[in-house]
C-alpha positions, -999 to +999 in steps of 0.1 A: +249+593+447+235+562+464+197+556+466+201+563+503+218+597+498+191+607+473+164+596+498+182+615+527+181+647+505+144+642+495+137+636+533+154+667+543+134+687+517+101+674+530+111+683+566+120+718+555+087+722+538+069+709+570+091+733+591+080+764+572+056+790+590+031+785+582+038+747+576+038+735+539+021+704+527+023+679+499-010+674+486-026+650+459-060+654+443-083+625+445-092+617+410-128+605+419-140+632+442-116+659+432-108+666+468-073+670+479-056+649+505-023+652+523+004+628+513+023+607+538+059+617+546+072+587+526+050+596+496+062+632+499+098+622+500+092+599+469+076+628+451+104+651+460+130+625+448+112+622+416+110+659+411+148+660+417+155+634+391+133+652+366+152+684+372+185+667+367+178+644+339+149+660+323+113+648+325+112+639+287+141+615+290+124+599+320+092+595+301+110+580+271+127+554+293+094+546+311+077+540+279+104+520+265+104+497+297+064+496+293+067+486+256+094+460+263+074+444+291+043+443+269+062+427+240+078+401+263+044+394+278+029+392+243+056+369+232+050+346+262+013+346+254+020+338+217+042+309+228+013+296+249-010+299+218+012+274+199+003+246+224-017+220+204-011+238+171+004+217+143+034+234+128+041+229+091+065+201+084+095+210+066+101+189+033+138+181+043+128+169+079+111+134+084+081+131+104+081+113+138+061+086+120+088+083+094+113+083+121+096+055+139+091+034+108+128+038+099+138+027+133+116-004+132+129-014+098+166-010+109+159-034+139+175-070+135+149-097+128+143-121+158+148-157+152 
């Protein structure tokens, strides 16, 4: 379905959890203090949507795709960084290609002499 349909379903799940007697909550443990805090409805809906996606497609596939995206982003960032490293670096001159100086000298010698 569409993203809106998926979010509607996850929002309905969150509302059902909150409507329980006693009401359910979506909690997240704070990594620093170890205390638990309640998630906002939006964060709870995002977590519910992610749980549905894991259940449908499998968590391993999601992890693999996420890791592939991360590697791709890192390699593209690294290649951009490498491109920037070439600034000011003299590249080796190919034996079959003339240098800029040779091109300039040849073009001057091909000019007609002035009277």
